[in-house]
Each structure stands twice: as structure tokens, then as C-alpha cells.
N, C-alpha and C positions, 0 to 999 in steps of 0.2 A: 635183179638187184634193186633194192629200195633206194629211194632218194632220201638221204639223211644229211643233216647239218650238225655240226659240232661247234659248240661255243665254249670258250674258256674266259672266265672273269678272274682277274687277280688284282691284288693291291701289293705294292712294294713300298718298303720304307727301310731306312737305315737300321741295322742291327746295333743295339747299344748294350753295353755292359754296365751294370747288371741289367738283365732284361725286364726289370721292373723299376718304377720310379721311387716310391716312398717306402714300401715295406712288403713283407710276406707274413702270412700266418700259416704255421705248419701244424697239421693235425698230429695227434698222438701216434698214429700208425702210418704216417706219410712215407712215401717211397725213399726219401732222403732224410736223414736225421739232422738234428741241430748241429752236431759236431762237424759232420761232413759239409753242411751248408756254410758254416762259419769258415772252415778251411778253404773252401772254394772261393768265397767272396774275398778273403784276404789275399788270395793269389790273383784274382781277376780284376779287382777294382781298388782304387785309392780312396773312394768315398767312405767315410766312417759310418758304420751301422752299429746300433745298439742291439745287443742280443738279450732278450727278455724271456726267461724260462717261466712257464706257467704250470701250476698244479691244477689240472682240470681233467674231466673225463673225455673231452674231445680235443681241446687245443693243448699243445705241448710247448709252443715256442712262438714268439713274435720277433720279427726282425724289422727294425725301423731306422730310417736315416736319423743320425744324431741331431742334425740341425732342427728337425721337427720337435725334438724334446726340449728345445729352448722355448717353444711356444705352447706346449702342452705338457703337463705333468705326467710322468710315466705311469703312475697309479691310475690317473684319469683315462689314459689311453688304454690300459689293460681293462679297466671297467667298461669302456666303450666297446672294445673288441668282444668281450665276453657277453655283453648285453645285445649288441647289434649285429655282430658278424657270426658268432657261434651258432645261432639258430639256423643259419643257412649253410652250415659246413658239416661235412662228414669227417670222421677221425682219420681217414686215409688221404685226405686232400691237402693241397697246398694252394692257398689263395693269395692273389696279388692285392695289395692295398694301394689305392690312390687317395691320399688324404689332403684335403684343403683345410688347413688350420688357419683361422682368422682370429686375431686378437684385437679387441677394441678397448680403448681406454680414453679417459678424459682427464685433463689436468687444467687446473686454474692457475694462471700466471699472474 
């Protein structure tokens, strides 16, 4: 019999609902559709999410926390996703979004 060693490495952390922080991008042929995702979130979480349908060849749907839309215009978010996320996405995928939206302004008093 050979001498062998077995090692297991793991990370544990609390499971949170929803299992994403800021949003999701659903591909046109993703395994779960926008309607099913909307219903699941309404049942599982109290956090309000905005559901944005997209007419595109890859992306069908963006789901984003409503509080983020206070800091970034919905059209600008869609433009950002189409320009920056879409090139890395397949139409069968669902991608998690972590968005750090920073607003800077200056006021003279």
C-alpha cells in the first residue's frame, strides 16, 4: 500500500439571501427566466430590486438593487452593462454584479 496524504481546504461563510449583493445579469438563454427569478426574489427577500428588461442578442434582463438607482440613472447602468459586461458574457449565463457607485459633487455655500 502506498503512503498517501489527503488534504482538504475550505472556506465557510454565512449564506445570505439573496446570494448576491447588488445585481444579476441574465443571458437571453439563461437556465432561469426573468419571470421565475422575479417570483423567487419576491418570496425570499424583502430588499427591493428593480427588474430591467433588455432587447439584446445576449442579455435579456438586469436585476439591480433599487437603492443603487438613486445614485446612477437606469439608462446609464444599462449602457454600462451592455458596453462593459456583455463582451464577457454568454447568452446562457447568469452573472453576479458587485457595483461600487460613487457620486461626487461640489457645492458653494
